[in-house]
N, C-alpha and C positions, 0 to 999 in steps of 0.2 A: 549668340553662342559662337565660340571659336571652333576652328577645326579640331583643336585638342580636346575641347569639350565633347565633340562628337566621338572622338576616338576612345575616350575613357568613360563614357556614359554607358552603363549597362542597365537593362531592365530588370527590376526585381521580380522574382517569381510571385505570382499571386498566392495569397494564403490558402492553405488547404481547408476545405469546409469541415465542420464537425460532422460526426456520424453518431447514430444512436443504435445500440444493439439491445436485444432483449435477453434477459436471463429468466428462464422459466423455473419457478419454484416447484417443489414436490407436490404442493397442494394445487397446482395449476395456475396460480397467480403469477403475474409477470412484473419484473423489475426493469424499468427502462434506464439504461446507462448511456448517457451522452458523453462522447469522448471528443476532446479538442482535436483539431486537424493535424497538428504536429507538435512535438515537444522533445527537447533533448533529454528530458527526465522521464520519457516513456509514458507521459500522461495521455497519449493518444492510443494506447494499446490496452485491451482487456486481456491480461496475461493468464496463462494456464494456472499459475499459482493462486491468483485471485479466484478463479473458478473452482479450483480444487478446494480451497479454504471454504468457499461458499457452500459446497456440497457437505463438507465436514460439519459446518455450523448447523446446516439443516438436519443432519443426522443426529446431532447432539445439541439441541437448542439451549439446554440448561447451562452450557458454557457461558452464555451471554444474557439469558433471560433474567431480568431484575438487576443486572449488573451495570457498572460504568465501563465504557469502552473508549479507547482512543486509537485511531489509525494514523500511522506515519506514511507519507508518500502515497496518499490515497488515490491520486489520479481520478478515474471515474467514480471511485468510492463504492464499488459493489459490496465489499464486505461491510462497510459502515451502514449502507442502506439496508442490507439484509439483517444486520444486528438490530437495527431500529425496528424492523418489522417482526423480529423474533422476540420482541419485548424487552430489549435492553432499557435500563432506567435512563441512561444518558449516553449518547454517542457523540464524540468529537472527531470529525474527519479533517485531518490536517495534510497540507502539502506545502511545498516551497511557496513563499508569498508572492507568487506571480499573479497579477490581477486576473488573467485569463483562466489559470488553473483554479483559483479560489472561486471565481464567479461561476465556473462550470460545475463545481461541487454544489454550489447553492442551487443551480438549475436542477441538478439531480435530486437534491433533497426536496425541492418543491414539487417536481413532477411525479415524485413517488409518495407525496403526502406524508412525510415523516418529520416535518418541522417541529412537532411537539416534543420529540426526544432526540433530535439530531441537529447538530450545528457544524458549520465549517470554520476553519481557522488557518491562517498562514503561520508557518513555524519553520525556523531554521534549526536543524539539529545542533545540540550543544549550547544553544542560547538559554536565557532565563526561562524556566518552566512555569513560573508563577502565573503568567497570563492563562496558561492552559489549566492549571489547578483551580483558578478562579471560575472556570466554567463547570466545575463539578457541582452537583446538587447539594443542598444543605446536609451536613452530617458526614459527607465523604471527604477524606483528606487526600487520597490517592486513587488511581484507577485500578479496577479489578482485572481488566484485560487490555493488553496492548497488541495491536496488529501491525506486523512488519512484513507485508506481503510483497515479495519481489523487490526489496529495496537494498539488500546488502551488497549488490554489485558495485556500489559507490565506495570503493575500498578506502579512499583517503578520508572518508567521513565516518567510518565504522565506529571509532572510539567516541566521537561526538554523539552518535546515535545511542551508544551504550550508556553514556553518561546521562543522557536525557531519560532513557528507559529506567535507570536506577532511581532517578528522582521521582518518576511518575507512577511506578508500579507499586502496588501493595505488597510488602514483603511476605514471603511464605505462602500466602493463599492466592496471590495474583498470578496470572499466566501471560507470558509473552509468546505470541504465535508467530513463527518465522518460516512460512513456506517460501520456496524460491526455486527458480530455474536458472541455470548458468547463462548469463547474457553474453559472456565471452568465454567459451569453453576452455580455451587454453589458460585461463586464469582461475579455473575452478578452485585450486588450492587457496587462492586469496579470498574467495568466497567463504570457504570452509574455515579459514583462519578467524573469521568473525566469532565463531563459537568457542575457540580457544581463548580469544581475548575476553569473551563474555564471562568465562570462568574466573578470570583475573578480576573482573568487576563484581564478583560475588554471585554469579548466576549458576544454577544447576541446569544442565542441558539434557533434554530428552529427545532421542531419535526415534521417529515413527516410520522410518523407511522411505521408499521412493515410489512414486506413481509414474506411469508412462502416459504421456499425452502426445499430441502432434507436435512437430518441431516448432519451437519458438522462433520468431523472425523467419517467416516462410520465404522471404526474398533472399535469404542467405543461401548461396549456392555451394557452400563447402560441404560436400557429402561426408567428409570424415568426421564432422561434428554433429550430424543429424541425431545420432543416438543420445548424445549428451544433452543437446538442446531440447530433447523430448522429455527429459526428466523433470519431475517436481519433487524436490527434497522437502520432507515434512519434519520440522523440528519445533519444539516449544521449550521455553525456559521459565525458571522460577528463581526469584531472588531469595537466597537462603541466609 
Protein backbone atom coordinates (compact mmCIF):
# COMPACT_ATOMS: atom_id res chain seq x y z
CA UNK A 1 0.00 0.00 0.00
CA UNK A 2 1.36 3.42 -0.97
CA UNK A 3 1.34 6.62 1.01
CA UNK A 4 -1.51 7.87 -1.18
CA UNK A 5 -3.53 4.76 -0.37
CA UNK A 6 -3.16 5.60 3.29
CA UNK A 7 -4.26 9.20 2.73
CA UNK A 8 -7.43 8.37 0.81
CA UNK A 9 -8.57 5.25 2.64
CA UNK A 10 -11.45 5.84 5.02
CA UNK A 11 -13.12 3.35 7.26
CA UNK A 12 -16.75 2.64 6.47
CA UNK A 13 -19.20 3.05 9.31
CA UNK A 14 -20.42 -0.31 10.58
CA UNK A 15 -24.03 -1.06 9.64
CA UNK A 16 -26.57 -0.14 12.28
CA UNK A 17 -28.30 -3.13 13.85
CA UNK A 18 -31.97 -3.80 13.33
CA UNK A 19 -34.39 -3.02 16.14
CA UNK A 20 -37.67 -4.63 17.15
CA UNK A 21 -40.55 -2.64 18.60
CA UNK A 22 -43.84 -3.87 20.00
CA UNK A 23 -47.26 -2.65 18.94
CA UNK A 24 -49.86 -3.62 21.52
CA UNK A 25 -53.32 -4.24 20.13
CA UNK A 26 -56.54 -3.29 21.91
CA UNK A 27 -57.12 -6.95 22.79
CA UNK A 28 -53.76 -7.12 24.55
CA UNK A 29 -51.97 -9.11 21.86
CA UNK A 30 -48.64 -7.83 20.54
CA UNK A 31 -47.34 -7.33 17.01
CA UNK A 32 -43.55 -7.46 16.73
CA UNK A 33 -42.18 -5.02 14.15
CA UNK A 34 -38.51 -5.46 13.23
CA UNK A 35 -37.00 -2.39 11.56
CA UNK A 36 -33.78 -2.38 9.55
CA UNK A 37 -30.90 -0.36 10.98
CA UNK A 38 -31.00 2.48 8.46
CA UNK A 39 -32.68 3.33 5.19
CA UNK A 40 -32.88 6.44 2.95
CA UNK A 41 -36.50 5.38 2.38
CA UNK A 42 -37.28 5.57 6.14
CA UNK A 43 -37.74 1.81 6.43
CA UNK A 44 -35.96 2.05 9.80
CA UNK A 45 -38.71 4.15 11.43
CA UNK A 46 -42.12 3.19 12.76
CA UNK A 47 -43.83 6.46 11.91
CA UNK A 48 -46.65 8.25 13.67
CA UNK A 49 -48.83 7.85 10.57
CA UNK A 50 -48.40 4.05 10.66
CA UNK A 51 -49.37 3.92 14.32
CA UNK A 52 -52.30 6.29 13.80
CA UNK A 53 -53.60 4.15 10.95
CA UNK A 54 -53.17 1.00 13.03
CA UNK A 55 -55.39 2.48 15.74
CA UNK A 56 -57.97 3.49 13.13
CA UNK A 57 -58.03 -0.03 11.69
CA UNK A 58 -58.48 -1.54 15.15
CA UNK A 59 -61.39 0.81 15.80
CA UNK A 60 -63.02 -0.13 12.49
CA UNK A 61 -61.77 -3.61 11.51
CA UNK A 62 -64.52 -3.97 8.91
CA UNK A 63 -62.46 -1.70 6.70
CA UNK A 64 -60.23 -4.69 5.97
CA UNK A 65 -61.89 -7.86 7.31
CA UNK A 66 -62.52 -10.24 4.41
CA UNK A 67 -60.96 -7.78 1.95
CA UNK A 68 -57.85 -7.66 -0.21
CA UNK A 69 -55.20 -5.15 0.88
CA UNK A 70 -51.97 -3.84 -0.63
CA UNK A 71 -49.51 -1.56 1.17
CA UNK A 72 -47.00 0.69 -0.61
CA UNK A 73 -43.71 1.63 1.08
CA UNK A 74 -44.44 -0.81 3.86
CA UNK A 75 -41.13 -0.53 5.76
CA UNK A 76 -41.70 -2.61 8.89
CA UNK A 77 -45.23 -3.28 7.54
CA UNK A 78 -47.20 -2.70 10.75
CA UNK A 79 -50.44 -1.84 8.87
CA UNK A 80 -50.12 -4.96 6.70
CA UNK A 81 -49.45 -7.21 9.67
CA UNK A 82 -52.42 -5.77 11.53
CA UNK A 83 -54.72 -6.11 8.50
CA UNK A 84 -53.77 -9.79 8.30
CA UNK A 85 -54.56 -10.26 11.99
CA UNK A 86 -57.88 -8.42 11.59
CA UNK A 87 -59.02 -10.98 9.06
CA UNK A 88 -58.11 -9.54 5.66
CA UNK A 89 -58.56 -12.11 2.92
CA UNK A 90 -55.15 -11.34 1.39
CA UNK A 91 -52.51 -8.73 2.21
CA UNK A 92 -49.58 -7.79 -0.03
CA UNK A 93 -46.89 -5.70 1.73
CA UNK A 94 -44.70 -3.97 -0.84
CA UNK A 95 -41.65 -1.77 -0.72
CA UNK A 96 -38.79 -0.76 -2.98
CA UNK A 97 -37.12 -4.00 -4.16
CA UNK A 98 -34.08 -3.68 -1.93
CA UNK A 99 -33.21 -7.17 -0.66
CA UNK A 100 -32.80 -6.02 2.94
CA UNK A 101 -36.16 -4.23 2.99
CA UNK A 102 -38.06 -7.12 1.44
CA UNK A 103 -36.41 -9.84 3.52
CA UNK A 104 -37.18 -7.80 6.65
CA UNK A 105 -40.87 -7.71 5.73
CA UNK A 106 -40.71 -11.50 5.38
CA UNK A 107 -39.19 -11.69 8.89
CA UNK A 108 -42.11 -9.68 10.27
CA UNK A 109 -44.67 -11.81 8.47
CA UNK A 110 -43.15 -14.98 9.85
CA UNK A 111 -42.58 -13.81 13.43
CA UNK A 112 -46.20 -12.65 13.64
CA UNK A 113 -47.54 -15.90 12.13
CA UNK A 114 -49.55 -14.29 9.31
CA UNK A 115 -48.02 -16.15 6.36
CA UNK A 116 -51.40 -17.71 5.56
CA UNK A 117 -52.86 -14.42 4.30
CA UNK A 118 -49.91 -12.01 4.00
CA UNK A 119 -47.02 -11.93 1.50
CA UNK A 120 -44.21 -9.50 0.70
CA UNK A 121 -43.25 -8.15 -2.73
CA UNK A 122 -40.75 -5.70 -4.18
CA UNK A 123 -42.31 -3.03 -6.37
CA UNK A 124 -41.26 0.26 -7.98
CA UNK A 125 -44.12 2.75 -8.32
CA UNK A 126 -45.31 3.26 -11.87
CA UNK A 127 -44.03 -0.10 -13.10
CA UNK A 128 -46.15 -2.92 -14.48
CA UNK A 129 -48.75 -3.82 -11.85
CA UNK A 130 -49.61 -7.26 -13.25
CA UNK A 131 -47.19 -9.13 -10.92
CA UNK A 132 -49.08 -7.61 -7.97
CA UNK A 133 -52.50 -8.39 -9.42
CA UNK A 134 -51.38 -11.99 -9.87
CA UNK A 135 -51.04 -12.24 -6.07
CA UNK A 136 -54.77 -11.67 -5.62
CA UNK A 137 -56.90 -14.67 -4.58
CA UNK A 138 -59.10 -16.33 -7.22
CA UNK A 139 -62.10 -14.21 -8.16
CA UNK A 140 -60.50 -10.87 -7.31
CA UNK A 141 -59.40 -8.54 -10.11
CA UNK A 142 -58.25 -5.53 -8.09
CA UNK A 143 -57.57 -4.65 -4.44
CA UNK A 144 -60.24 -3.45 -2.03
CA UNK A 145 -57.85 -1.36 0.07
CA UNK A 146 -54.56 0.38 -0.71
CA UNK A 147 -52.40 1.73 2.14
CA UNK A 148 -50.12 4.71 1.49
CA UNK A 149 -48.85 5.40 5.00
CA UNK A 150 -46.24 8.18 5.10
CA UNK A 151 -45.08 7.76 1.49
CA UNK A 152 -46.13 10.94 -0.35
CA UNK A 153 -43.02 12.87 0.81
CA UNK A 154 -41.30 11.50 -2.32
CA UNK A 155 -42.63 14.32 -4.50
CA UNK A 156 -40.98 13.35 -7.78
CA UNK A 157 -42.66 9.93 -7.64
CA UNK A 158 -46.19 11.03 -6.75
CA UNK A 159 -47.63 10.70 -10.27
CA UNK A 160 -46.10 7.23 -10.66
CA UNK A 161 -47.65 6.20 -7.36
CA UNK A 162 -51.05 7.51 -8.43
CA UNK A 163 -50.84 5.68 -11.73
CA UNK A 164 -50.22 2.43 -9.87
CA UNK A 165 -53.06 3.18 -7.45
CA UNK A 166 -55.48 3.74 -10.32
CA UNK A 167 -54.57 0.37 -11.84
CA UNK A 168 -54.72 -1.58 -8.56
CA UNK A 169 -57.76 -0.23 -6.67
CA UNK A 170 -61.32 -1.40 -7.17
CA UNK A 171 -63.27 1.55 -8.63
CA UNK A 172 -66.01 3.18 -6.52
CA UNK A 173 -65.98 0.69 -3.62
CA UNK A 174 -62.23 0.53 -2.95
CA UNK A 175 -60.43 2.80 -0.49
CA UNK A 176 -56.96 4.33 -0.63
CA UNK A 177 -55.80 5.25 2.89
CA UNK A 178 -53.26 8.10 2.94
CA UNK A 179 -52.16 9.16 6.44
CA UNK A 180 -48.93 11.17 6.52
CA UNK A 181 -46.71 13.49 8.55
CA UNK A 182 -44.64 16.24 6.90
CA UNK A 183 -41.08 14.91 6.55
CA UNK A 184 -39.83 18.29 5.33
CA UNK A 185 -42.16 20.87 6.88
CA UNK A 186 -41.14 23.64 4.50
CA UNK A 187 -42.35 21.48 1.61
CA UNK A 188 -45.76 20.75 3.09
CA UNK A 189 -47.51 22.31 0.09
CA UNK A 190 -45.80 19.77 -2.16
CA UNK A 191 -47.10 16.99 0.08
CA UNK A 192 -50.61 18.38 -0.20
CA UNK A 193 -50.26 18.74 -3.97
CA UNK A 194 -50.50 14.95 -4.12
CA UNK A 195 -54.22 15.18 -3.44
CA UNK A 196 -54.81 17.80 -6.14
CA UNK A 197 -53.02 15.58 -8.63
CA UNK A 198 -55.05 12.61 -7.38
CA UNK A 199 -58.23 14.42 -8.46
CA UNK A 200 -56.78 14.69 -11.96
CA UNK A 201 -56.33 10.91 -11.90
CA UNK A 202 -60.01 10.40 -11.12
CA UNK A 203 -59.87 10.13 -7.33
CA UNK A 204 -62.30 11.68 -4.88
CA UNK A 205 -60.42 12.91 -1.78
CA UNK A 206 -61.84 12.81 1.76
CA UNK A 207 -60.25 14.80 4.59
CA UNK A 208 -60.65 13.36 8.10
CA UNK A 209 -58.64 16.01 9.90
CA UNK A 210 -55.33 16.12 11.76
CA UNK A 211 -54.10 14.24 14.82
CA UNK A 212 -51.33 15.53 17.09
CA UNK A 213 -48.49 13.16 17.99
CA UNK A 214 -44.92 13.65 19.21
CA UNK A 215 -42.64 15.33 16.64
CA UNK A 216 -41.46 13.09 13.82
CA UNK A 217 -37.64 12.89 13.59
CA UNK A 218 -36.82 13.66 17.20
CA UNK A 219 -33.20 14.47 16.32
CA UNK A 220 -34.40 17.46 14.28
CA UNK A 221 -33.48 20.48 16.40
CA UNK A 222 -35.49 23.07 14.43
CA UNK A 223 -37.95 24.29 17.05
CA UNK A 224 -39.89 26.25 14.43
CA UNK A 225 -41.10 23.01 12.79
CA UNK A 226 -42.02 21.01 15.92
CA UNK A 227 -45.75 21.71 15.61
CA UNK A 228 -45.88 20.74 11.93
CA UNK A 229 -43.79 17.60 12.46
CA UNK A 230 -46.22 16.55 15.18
CA UNK A 231 -49.18 16.38 12.79
CA UNK A 232 -50.68 13.30 11.21
CA UNK A 233 -52.90 14.27 8.30
CA UNK A 234 -55.68 11.71 7.78
CA UNK A 235 -56.98 11.41 4.21
CA UNK A 236 -58.56 8.68 2.12
CA UNK A 237 -59.47 8.47 -1.55
CA UNK A 238 -61.87 6.65 -3.83
CA UNK A 239 -61.62 6.12 -7.58
CA UNK A 240 -64.86 7.43 -9.08
